[in-house]
GUZA-41994 format. One record per residue (C-alpha): residue number from 0; x, y, z. Coordinates in nm, 2 decimals. Layout:
N
+-----+--------+--------+--------+
!  nr !   east !  north !     up !
+-----+--------+--------+--------+
! NUM !      X !      Y !      Z !
...
+-----+--------+--------+--------+
! end
This chain:
430
+-----+--------+--------+--------+
!  nr !   east !  north !     up !
+-----+--------+--------+--------+
!   0 !   2.68 !  -0.68 !  -0.07 !
!   1 !   2.57 !  -1.03 !  -0.18 !
!   2 !   2.35 !  -1.06 !   0.13 !
!   3 !   2.19 !  -0.72 !   0.07 !
!   4 !   2.13 !  -0.80 !  -0.30 !
!   5 !   1.97 !  -1.14 !  -0.22 !
!   6 !   1.75 !  -0.97 !   0.04 !
!   7 !   1.63 !  -0.71 !  -0.21 !
!   8 !   1.56 !  -0.98 !  -0.47 !
!   9 !   1.37 !  -1.18 !  -0.20 !
!  10 !   1.16 !  -0.88 !  -0.12 !
!  11 !   1.07 !  -0.82 !  -0.48 !
!  12 !   0.98 !  -1.19 !  -0.54 !
!  13 !   0.77 !  -1.19 !  -0.22 !
!  14 !   0.58 !  -0.88 !  -0.33 !
!  15 !   0.51 !  -1.04 !  -0.67 !
!  16 !   0.38 !  -1.36 !  -0.51 !
!  17 !   0.15 !  -1.15 !  -0.28 !
!  18 !   0.01 !  -0.95 !  -0.57 !
!  19 !  -0.05 !  -1.26 !  -0.78 !
!  20 !  -0.23 !  -1.43 !  -0.50 !
!  21 !  -0.47 !  -1.16 !  -0.37 !
!  22 !  -0.75 !  -1.41 !  -0.33 !
!  23 !  -0.55 !  -1.63 !  -0.09 !
!  24 !  -0.58 !  -1.56 !   0.28 !
!  25 !  -0.28 !  -1.39 !   0.44 !
!  26 !  -0.21 !  -1.67 !   0.69 !
!  27 !  -0.21 !  -1.92 !   0.40 !
!  28 !   0.07 !  -1.72 !   0.24 !
!  29 !   0.24 !  -1.68 !   0.58 !
!  30 !   0.24 !  -2.06 !   0.62 !
!  31 !   0.39 !  -2.11 !   0.27 !
!  32 !   0.67 !  -1.86 !   0.33 !
!  33 !   0.74 !  -2.00 !   0.67 !
!  34 !   0.76 !  -2.35 !   0.54 !
!  35 !   1.01 !  -2.23 !   0.28 !
!  36 !   1.21 !  -2.05 !   0.54 !
!  37 !   1.22 !  -2.35 !   0.77 !
!  38 !   1.34 !  -2.57 !   0.48 !
!  39 !   1.63 !  -2.34 !   0.39 !
!  40 !   1.71 !  -2.28 !   0.76 !
!  41 !   1.75 !  -2.65 !   0.81 !
!  42 !   1.96 !  -2.66 !   0.50 !
!  43 !   2.19 !  -2.38 !   0.61 !
!  44 !   2.25 !  -2.51 !   0.96 !
!  45 !   2.47 !  -2.80 !   0.85 !
!  46 !   2.64 !  -2.59 !   0.58 !
!  47 !   2.72 !  -2.33 !   0.84 !
!  48 !   2.86 !  -2.59 !   1.08 !
!  49 !   3.08 !  -2.74 !   0.81 !
!  50 !   3.24 !  -2.40 !   0.72 !
!  51 !   3.21 !  -2.20 !   1.04 !
!  52 !   3.51 !  -2.03 !   1.22 !
!  53 !   3.33 !  -1.98 !   1.55 !
!  54 !   3.27 !  -2.27 !   1.80 !
!  55 !   2.91 !  -2.17 !   1.88 !
!  56 !   2.82 !  -2.22 !   1.51 !
!  57 !   2.91 !  -2.59 !   1.50 !
!  58 !   2.60 !  -2.76 !   1.63 !
!  59 !   2.76 !  -3.10 !   1.69 !
!  60 !   3.07 !  -2.96 !   1.87 !
!  61 !   3.09 !  -2.97 !   2.26 !
!  62 !   3.12 !  -2.60 !   2.37 !
!  63 !   3.05 !  -2.38 !   2.67 !
!  64 !   2.67 !  -2.31 !   2.70 !
!  65 !   2.73 !  -1.96 !   2.85 !
!  66 !   2.89 !  -1.69 !   2.65 !
!  67 !   3.03 !  -1.55 !   2.97 !
!  68 !   3.28 !  -1.84 !   3.01 !
!  69 !   3.63 !  -1.69 !   3.08 !
!  70 !   3.82 !  -2.01 !   3.07 !
!  71 !   4.01 !  -2.02 !   2.74 !
!  72 !   4.09 !  -2.39 !   2.77 !
!  73 !   3.72 !  -2.47 !   2.75 !
!  74 !   3.66 !  -2.30 !   2.42 !
!  75 !   3.74 !  -2.51 !   2.11 !
!  76 !   3.98 !  -2.38 !   1.86 !
!  77 !   3.81 !  -2.36 !   1.52 !
!  78 !   3.95 !  -2.24 !   1.19 !
!  79 !   3.73 !  -2.16 !   0.90 !
!  80 !   3.77 !  -2.23 !   0.53 !
!  81 !   3.91 !  -1.88 !   0.48 !
!  82 !   4.21 !  -1.98 !   0.71 !
!  83 !   4.30 !  -2.28 !   0.50 !
!  84 !   4.11 !  -2.54 !   0.71 !
!  85 !   3.89 !  -2.80 !   0.56 !
!  86 !   3.53 !  -2.89 !   0.63 !
!  87 !   3.43 !  -2.97 !   0.99 !
!  88 !   3.28 !  -3.31 !   0.96 !
!  89 !   3.11 !  -3.45 !   1.28 !
!  90 !   3.31 !  -3.77 !   1.28 !
!  91 !   3.65 !  -3.59 !   1.28 !
!  92 !   3.82 !  -3.59 !   1.62 !
!  93 !   4.04 !  -3.29 !   1.61 !
!  94 !   4.21 !  -3.25 !   1.95 !
!  95 !   4.19 !  -2.87 !   1.94 !
!  96 !   3.82 !  -2.88 !   1.87 !
!  97 !   3.74 !  -3.15 !   2.14 !
!  98 !   3.89 !  -2.97 !   2.44 !
!  99 !   3.56 !  -2.88 !   2.62 !
! 100 !   3.54 !  -3.17 !   2.86 !
! 101 !   3.30 !  -3.22 !   3.15 !
! 102 !   3.59 !  -3.29 !   3.39 !
! 103 !   3.76 !  -2.96 !   3.33 !
! 104 !   3.47 !  -2.72 !   3.24 !
! 105 !   3.20 !  -2.67 !   3.49 !
! 106 !   2.96 !  -2.39 !   3.60 !
! 107 !   2.93 !  -2.12 !   3.33 !
! 108 !   3.17 !  -2.32 !   3.12 !
! 109 !   2.97 !  -2.64 !   3.13 !
! 110 !   2.99 !  -2.82 !   2.79 !
! 111 !   2.70 !  -2.91 !   2.57 !
! 112 !   2.63 !  -2.97 !   2.20 !
! 113 !   2.33 !  -2.96 !   1.97 !
! 114 !   2.12 !  -2.70 !   1.81 !
! 115 !   1.96 !  -2.58 !   2.13 !
! 116 !   2.27 !  -2.59 !   2.35 !
! 117 !   2.27 !  -2.30 !   2.60 !
! 118 !   1.91 !  -2.20 !   2.55 !
! 119 !   1.80 !  -2.02 !   2.87 !
! 120 !   2.10 !  -2.14 !   3.07 !
! 121 !   2.19 !  -1.95 !   3.38 !
! 122 !   2.36 !  -2.04 !   3.71 !
! 123 !   2.05 !  -1.94 !   3.90 !
! 124 !   1.82 !  -2.14 !   3.68 !
! 125 !   1.63 !  -2.10 !   3.35 !
! 126 !   1.63 !  -1.76 !   3.19 !
! 127 !   1.31 !  -1.68 !   2.99 !
! 128 !   1.47 !  -1.38 !   2.81 !
! 129 !   1.56 !  -1.59 !   2.50 !
! 130 !   1.21 !  -1.74 !   2.48 !
! 131 !   1.05 !  -1.40 !   2.53 !
! 132 !   1.27 !  -1.27 !   2.24 !
! 133 !   1.16 !  -1.56 !   2.03 !
! 134 !   0.79 !  -1.49 !   2.10 !
! 135 !   0.84 !  -1.12 !   2.02 !
! 136 !   1.02 !  -1.21 !   1.70 !
! 137 !   0.73 !  -1.44 !   1.59 !
! 138 !   0.48 !  -1.17 !   1.67 !
! 139 !   0.69 !  -0.91 !   1.48 !
! 140 !   0.71 !  -1.14 !   1.18 !
! 141 !   0.33 !  -1.17 !   1.17 !
! 142 !   0.28 !  -0.80 !   1.21 !
! 143 !   0.53 !  -0.72 !   0.93 !
! 144 !   0.37 !  -0.98 !   0.71 !
! 145 !   0.03 !  -0.82 !   0.75 !
! 146 !   0.17 !  -0.47 !   0.66 !
! 147 !   0.36 !  -0.62 !   0.37 !
! 148 !   0.06 !  -0.81 !   0.24 !
! 149 !  -0.18 !  -0.51 !   0.26 !
! 150 !   0.04 !  -0.21 !   0.19 !
! 151 !   0.34 !  -0.33 !   0.01 !
! 152 !   0.72 !  -0.33 !   0.06 !
! 153 !   0.75 !   0.05 !   0.07 !
! 154 !   0.53 !   0.09 !   0.38 !
! 155 !   0.70 !  -0.21 !   0.54 !
! 156 !   1.04 !  -0.04 !   0.49 !
! 157 !   0.91 !   0.29 !   0.63 !
! 158 !   0.78 !   0.11 !   0.94 !
! 159 !   1.11 !  -0.07 !   0.99 !
! 160 !   1.29 !   0.27 !   0.96 !
! 161 !   1.07 !   0.43 !   1.22 !
! 162 !   1.13 !   0.13 !   1.45 !
! 163 !   1.50 !   0.20 !   1.43 !
! 164 !   1.44 !   0.56 !   1.49 !
! 165 !   1.24 !   0.49 !   1.81 !
! 166 !   1.51 !   0.25 !   1.93 !
! 167 !   1.78 !   0.51 !   1.88 !
! 168 !   1.60 !   0.81 !   2.04 !
! 169 !   1.41 !   0.63 !   2.31 !
! 170 !   1.50 !   0.27 !   2.36 !
! 171 !   1.88 !   0.30 !   2.37 !
! 172 !   1.89 !   0.61 !   2.60 !
! 173 !   1.63 !   0.45 !   2.83 !
! 174 !   1.83 !   0.13 !   2.85 !
! 175 !   2.15 !   0.33 !   2.92 !
! 176 !   1.98 !   0.52 !   3.20 !
! 177 !   1.83 !   0.21 !   3.36 !
! 178 !   2.14 !  -0.01 !   3.34 !
! 179 !   2.43 !   0.24 !   3.36 !
! 180 !   2.28 !   0.55 !   3.50 !
! 181 !   2.38 !   0.75 !   3.19 !
! 182 !   2.15 !   1.05 !   3.13 !
! 183 !   1.95 !   1.09 !   2.81 !
! 184 !   2.16 !   1.40 !   2.72 !
! 185 !   2.48 !   1.21 !   2.74 !
! 186 !   2.34 !   0.91 !   2.55 !
! 187 !   2.26 !   1.14 !   2.25 !
! 188 !   2.58 !   1.34 !   2.24 !
! 189 !   2.68 !   1.20 !   1.90 !
! 190 !   2.56 !   1.50 !   1.69 !
! 191 !   2.66 !   1.35 !   1.36 !
! 192 !   2.46 !   1.03 !   1.43 !
! 193 !   2.17 !   1.24 !   1.56 !
! 194 !   2.15 !   1.44 !   1.23 !
! 195 !   2.18 !   1.12 !   1.02 !
! 196 !   1.89 !   0.97 !   1.21 !
! 197 !   1.67 !   1.26 !   1.11 !
! 198 !   1.71 !   1.14 !   0.75 !
! 199 !   1.47 !   0.86 !   0.81 !
! 200 !   1.15 !   1.07 !   0.88 !
! 201 !   1.25 !   1.32 !   0.62 !
! 202 !   1.29 !   1.04 !   0.36 !
! 203 !   0.95 !   0.89 !   0.46 !
! 204 !   0.79 !   1.23 !   0.43 !
! 205 !   0.94 !   1.29 !   0.09 !
! 206 !   0.83 !   0.95 !  -0.02 !
! 207 !   0.47 !   1.01 !   0.08 !
! 208 !   0.46 !   1.35 !  -0.08 !
! 209 !   0.61 !   1.21 !  -0.40 !
! 210 !   0.36 !   0.93 !  -0.40 !
! 211 !   0.06 !   1.17 !  -0.35 !
! 212 !   0.18 !   1.40 !  -0.62 !
! 213 !   0.23 !   1.10 !  -0.86 !
! 214 !  -0.12 !   0.97 !  -0.79 !
! 215 !  -0.26 !   1.32 !  -0.85 !
! 216 !  -0.08 !   1.35 !  -1.18 !
! 217 !  -0.19 !   1.01 !  -1.29 !
! 218 !  -0.55 !   1.09 !  -1.19 !
! 219 !  -0.53 !   1.41 !  -1.40 !
! 220 !  -0.41 !   1.22 !  -1.70 !
! 221 !  -0.69 !   0.96 !  -1.66 !
! 222 !  -0.95 !   1.24 !  -1.62 !
! 223 !  -0.82 !   1.42 !  -1.93 !
! 224 !  -0.86 !   1.10 !  -2.13 !
! 225 !  -1.21 !   1.05 !  -1.99 !
! 226 !  -1.30 !   1.39 !  -2.12 !
! 227 !  -1.16 !   1.30 !  -2.47 !
! 228 !  -1.37 !   0.98 !  -2.48 !
! 229 !  -1.69 !   1.14 !  -2.34 !
! 230 !  -1.67 !   1.43 !  -2.60 !
! 231 !  -1.62 !   1.18 !  -2.88 !
! 232 !  -1.91 !   0.96 !  -2.76 !
! 233 !  -2.13 !   1.27 !  -2.72 !
! 234 !  -2.09 !   1.35 !  -3.09 !
! 235 !  -2.14 !   0.99 !  -3.19 !
! 236 !  -2.46 !   0.94 !  -2.99 !
! 237 !  -2.57 !   1.30 !  -3.05 !
! 238 !  -2.66 !   1.33 !  -2.68 !
! 239 !  -2.52 !   1.42 !  -2.34 !
! 240 !  -2.25 !   1.19 !  -2.20 !
! 241 !  -2.16 !   1.18 !  -1.83 !
! 242 !  -1.81 !   1.20 !  -1.68 !
! 243 !  -1.82 !   1.09 !  -1.31 !
! 244 !  -1.55 !   1.05 !  -1.04 !
! 245 !  -1.68 !   0.81 !  -0.78 !
! 246 !  -1.58 !   0.61 !  -0.48 !
! 247 !  -1.58 !   0.24 !  -0.51 !
! 248 !  -1.87 !   0.18 !  -0.27 !
! 249 !  -2.09 !   0.42 !  -0.47 !
! 250 !  -2.08 !   0.22 !  -0.80 !
! 251 !  -2.41 !   0.03 !  -0.85 !
! 252 !  -2.56 !  -0.13 !  -1.16 !
! 253 !  -2.85 !   0.06 !  -1.30 !
! 254 !  -3.19 !  -0.12 !  -1.33 !
! 255 !  -3.35 !   0.12 !  -1.57 !
! 256 !  -3.48 !  -0.01 !  -1.91 !
! 257 !  -3.25 !   0.23 !  -2.09 !
! 258 !  -2.94 !   0.10 !  -1.91 !
! 259 !  -3.03 !  -0.26 !  -2.02 !
! 260 !  -2.93 !  -0.16 !  -2.38 !
! 261 !  -2.58 !  -0.05 !  -2.27 !
! 262 !  -2.28 !  -0.27 !  -2.21 !
! 263 !  -2.02 !  -0.20 !  -1.94 !
! 264 !  -1.64 !  -0.21 !  -2.00 !
! 265 !  -1.40 !  -0.21 !  -1.71 !
! 266 !  -1.06 !  -0.08 !  -1.78 !
! 267 !  -0.78 !  -0.16 !  -1.54 !
! 268 !  -0.53 !   0.13 !  -1.50 !
! 269 !  -0.19 !  -0.03 !  -1.53 !
! 270 !   0.00 !   0.27 !  -1.41 !
! 271 !  -0.21 !   0.30 !  -1.09 !
! 272 !  -0.16 !  -0.01 !  -0.87 !
! 273 !  -0.36 !  -0.03 !  -0.55 !
! 274 !  -0.21 !   0.09 !  -0.22 !
! 275 !  -0.36 !  -0.21 !  -0.05 !
! 276 !  -0.28 !  -0.51 !  -0.26 !
! 277 !  -0.56 !  -0.71 !  -0.10 !
! 278 !  -0.82 !  -0.48 !  -0.26 !
! 279 !  -0.89 !  -0.37 !  -0.61 !
! 280 !  -0.72 !  -0.06 !  -0.75 !
! 281 !  -0.88 !   0.23 !  -0.93 !
! 282 !  -1.03 !   0.16 !  -1.27 !
! 283 !  -1.24 !   0.33 !  -1.54 !
! 284 !  -1.59 !   0.22 !  -1.62 !
! 285 !  -1.72 !   0.29 !  -1.97 !
! 286 !  -2.09 !   0.22 !  -2.03 !
! 287 !  -2.18 !   0.25 !  -2.40 !
! 288 !  -2.34 !   0.06 !  -2.69 !
! 289 !  -2.02 !   0.04 !  -2.89 !
! 290 !  -1.88 !  -0.28 !  -3.03 !
! 291 !  -1.60 !  -0.49 !  -2.87 !
! 292 !  -1.34 !  -0.35 !  -3.10 !
! 293 !  -1.42 !   0.00 !  -2.97 !
! 294 !  -1.37 !  -0.12 !  -2.61 !
! 295 !  -1.02 !  -0.25 !  -2.69 !
! 296 !  -0.92 !   0.08 !  -2.85 !
! 297 !  -1.05 !   0.28 !  -2.55 !
! 298 !  -0.85 !   0.05 !  -2.32 !
! 299 !  -0.54 !   0.12 !  -2.54 !
! 300 !  -0.60 !   0.50 !  -2.49 !
! 301 !  -0.63 !   0.49 !  -2.11 !
! 302 !  -0.31 !   0.28 !  -2.08 !
! 303 !  -0.11 !   0.46 !  -2.35 !
! 304 !   0.21 !   0.65 !  -2.29 !
! 305 !   0.18 !   1.03 !  -2.28 !
! 306 !   0.38 !   1.07 !  -2.61 !
! 307 !   0.14 !   0.81 !  -2.78 !
! 308 !  -0.18 !   0.96 !  -2.65 !
! 309 !  -0.26 !   1.19 !  -2.94 !
! 310 !  -0.19 !   0.92 !  -3.20 !
! 311 !  -0.40 !   0.66 !  -3.01 !
! 312 !  -0.69 !   0.91 !  -2.98 !
! 313 !  -0.69 !   1.00 !  -3.35 !
! 314 !  -0.70 !   0.63 !  -3.43 !
! 315 !  -0.99 !   0.58 !  -3.20 !
! 316 !  -1.18 !   0.88 !  -3.35 !
! 317 !  -1.12 !   0.76 !  -3.71 !
! 318 !  -1.24 !   0.42 !  -3.61 !
! 319 !  -1.56 !   0.55 !  -3.45 !
! 320 !  -1.67 !   0.84 !  -3.67 !
! 321 !  -1.39 !   0.97 !  -3.89 !
! 322 !  -1.47 !   1.33 !  -3.97 !
! 323 !  -1.85 !   1.28 !  -3.96 !
! 324 !  -1.87 !   1.42 !  -3.61 !
! 325 !  -1.76 !   1.76 !  -3.71 !
! 326 !  -2.03 !   2.03 !  -3.65 !
! 327 !  -2.22 !   1.81 !  -3.40 !
! 328 !  -2.26 !   1.97 !  -3.06 !
! 329 !  -2.05 !   1.82 !  -2.78 !
! 330 !  -2.26 !   1.78 !  -2.46 !
! 331 !  -2.09 !   1.65 !  -2.15 !
! 332 !  -2.19 !   1.65 !  -1.78 !
! 333 !  -1.90 !   1.63 !  -1.53 !
! 334 !  -1.92 !   1.58 !  -1.16 !
! 335 !  -1.76 !   1.41 !  -0.86 !
! 336 !  -1.96 !   1.20 !  -0.61 !
! 337 !  -1.65 !   1.13 !  -0.39 !
! 338 !  -1.60 !   1.24 !  -0.04 !
! 339 !  -1.32 !   1.48 !  -0.16 !
! 340 !  -1.38 !   1.75 !  -0.41 !
! 341 !  -1.13 !   1.62 !  -0.67 !
! 342 !  -1.11 !   1.96 !  -0.84 !
! 343 !  -0.79 !   1.86 !  -1.02 !
! 344 !  -0.97 !   1.57 !  -1.19 !
! 345 !  -1.27 !   1.78 !  -1.28 !
! 346 !  -1.05 !   2.05 !  -1.44 !
! 347 !  -0.86 !   1.79 !  -1.63 !
! 348 !  -1.18 !   1.62 !  -1.76 !
! 349 !  -1.31 !   1.96 !  -1.87 !
! 350 !  -0.99 !   2.02 !  -2.06 !
! 351 !  -1.02 !   1.68 !  -2.22 !
! 352 !  -1.37 !   1.76 !  -2.34 !
! 353 !  -1.26 !   2.08 !  -2.50 !
! 354 !  -0.96 !   1.91 !  -2.66 !
! 355 !  -1.19 !   1.65 !  -2.80 !
! 356 !  -1.41 !   1.92 !  -2.97 !
! 357 !  -1.10 !   2.12 !  -3.07 !
! 358 !  -1.31 !   2.40 !  -3.23 !
! 359 !  -1.50 !   2.15 !  -3.45 !
! 360 !  -1.83 !   2.20 !  -3.27 !
! 361 !  -2.00 !   2.39 !  -3.00 !
! 362 !  -1.92 !   2.26 !  -2.65 !
! 363 !  -2.17 !   2.25 !  -2.37 !
! 364 !  -2.03 !   2.14 !  -2.03 !
! 365 !  -2.24 !   2.13 !  -1.71 !
! 366 !  -2.20 !   1.98 !  -1.37 !
! 367 !  -2.40 !   1.71 !  -1.19 !
! 368 !  -2.39 !   1.95 !  -0.89 !
! 369 !  -2.43 !   1.68 !  -0.63 !
! 370 !  -2.17 !   1.83 !  -0.40 !
! 371 !  -2.34 !   2.17 !  -0.43 !
! 372 !  -2.68 !   2.01 !  -0.37 !
! 373 !  -2.55 !   1.84 !  -0.06 !
! 374 !  -2.42 !   2.17 !   0.08 !
! 375 !  -2.75 !   2.34 !   0.00 !
! 376 !  -2.95 !   2.06 !   0.17 !
! 377 !  -2.72 !   2.10 !   0.48 !
! 378 !  -2.79 !   2.48 !   0.49 !
! 379 !  -3.16 !   2.43 !   0.44 !
! 380 !  -3.17 !   2.17 !   0.72 !
! 381 !  -3.00 !   2.43 !   0.95 !
! 382 !  -3.26 !   2.68 !   0.84 !
! 383 !  -3.54 !   2.43 !   0.92 !
! 384 !  -3.40 !   2.37 !   1.26 !
! 385 !  -3.39 !   2.75 !   1.33 !
! 386 !  -3.75 !   2.79 !   1.21 !
! 387 !  -3.86 !   2.51 !   1.44 !
! 388 !  -3.69 !   2.68 !   1.74 !
! 389 !  -3.84 !   3.01 !   1.64 !
! 390 !  -4.19 !   2.86 !   1.62 !
! 391 !  -4.15 !   2.70 !   1.95 !
! 392 !  -4.03 !   3.02 !   2.12 !
! 393 !  -4.29 !   3.26 !   1.96 !
! 394 !  -4.58 !   3.02 !   1.93 !
! 395 !  -4.63 !   3.17 !   1.58 !
! 396 !  -4.75 !   2.95 !   1.29 !
! 397 !  -4.55 !   3.14 !   1.02 !
! 398 !  -4.21 !   2.98 !   1.11 !
! 399 !  -4.38 !   2.64 !   1.10 !
! 400 !  -4.51 !   2.71 !   0.75 !
! 401 !  -4.16 !   2.82 !   0.64 !
! 402 !  -4.02 !   2.50 !   0.79 !
! 403 !  -4.26 !   2.29 !   0.57 !
! 404 !  -4.16 !   2.49 !   0.26 !
! 405 !  -3.79 !   2.44 !   0.34 !
! 406 !  -3.86 !   2.07 !   0.39 !
! 407 !  -4.02 !   2.05 !   0.04 !
! 408 !  -3.72 !   2.23 !  -0.11 !
! 409 !  -3.48 !   1.98 !   0.05 !
! 410 !  -3.69 !   1.69 !  -0.10 !
! 411 !  -3.65 !   1.85 !  -0.45 !
! 412 !  -3.27 !   1.87 !  -0.42 !
! 413 !  -3.21 !   1.50 !  -0.48 !
! 414 !  -2.88 !   1.40 !  -0.63 !
! 415 !  -2.88 !   1.35 !  -1.01 !
! 416 !  -2.83 !   0.98 !  -1.10 !
! 417 !  -2.54 !   0.89 !  -1.32 !
! 418 !  -2.71 !   0.74 !  -1.62 !
! 419 !  -2.54 !   0.59 !  -1.93 !
! 420 !  -2.38 !   0.66 !  -2.15 !
! 421 !  -2.11 !   0.75 !  -1.90 !
! 422 !  -1.73 !   0.74 !  -1.85 !
! 423 !  -1.67 !   0.68 !  -1.48 !
! 424 !  -1.35 !   0.68 !  -1.28 !
! 425 !  -1.38 !   0.45 !  -0.97 !
! 426 !  -1.14 !   0.52 !  -0.69 !
! 427 !  -0.95 !   0.25 !  -0.51 !
! 428 !  -1.15 !   0.05 !  -0.26 !
! 429 !  -1.09 !   0.16 !   0.10 !
+-----+--------+--------+--------+
! end
């Protein structure tokens, strides 16, 4: 229990260190952790030797180098602290612990001492199995570290679980078949254990579904608050305000003269940490001409608890306009420029705009229509291609003229640029 608790604490501490040092290269963190592990390993080896109850754990004790030694007289008799014995100091010459002698123990019972006693020993020569296992362990540690560094402890745990599952269903039966001739069917006859092993993929699937639903719910909450802020800003500025859901690679600074008069506020969403800890998580970008105090209150709104949301928004509204915005039209343009449709976020943002107006003013909500324009351009391009084929087949000029008209229509269907003032949700960087 203590070992499991310490391992869990170590995982949490490691995750915290990784998250607080995102700007540090993975291999630098790897070297730091390995140096710490080496230090504590070197510290544990003498402590284990002092308190051990097995001969092979005492590095300074002469002992058989092959675990297959069947001569009992060659194995030292060691008692641990739990049996009432004292510490096993190297200078103590206990006769029961010094019975492995070169004169009596030969072959597989040959005696040796030291930290690397028995490494690769075989009667036929050197066995590379232990060294191969060491190399695989080092490679496994690097691979686990990369997964841990980029995707967090949850993904690492799921990968470890699937490794055990692969070992149980494939590795172990294959080994039994190759070494003992046992069929796969006989190797997996423990129905209870078979059923228990299915828990691993089901638990991973449930974890992923729960995470996706949680992310969706948090995005809806953020989009609703974006609608609240956009509706309020629309009445303050007496103009249309944009609400945009965008991918990280699509966010670019505007070079227009009007944009130069606006200031940008980046709001980190504390309840939406990044999946990949190396990259930035999602955030909200508010581009307005409001003072610094307004920015801090907006940040409080986006990171408020659900039960505090209404009170925080009322405080924000009273700070900005009080009741002076009543009767002013609310004009908001909402749209998603992401690869996915994000219908849930758009619906939540629309609800937020309507909640912001709350019957105080006329509400006008329209869409950027960029996704619809993209679909329309795609359909027109297919029509242009068909007209080209028709003109080539019939040698008629009419399809060619239609193709030119369609080309002009495609040119007119340019995406509407997201201009300030705007409240923009930027998805996590991929």
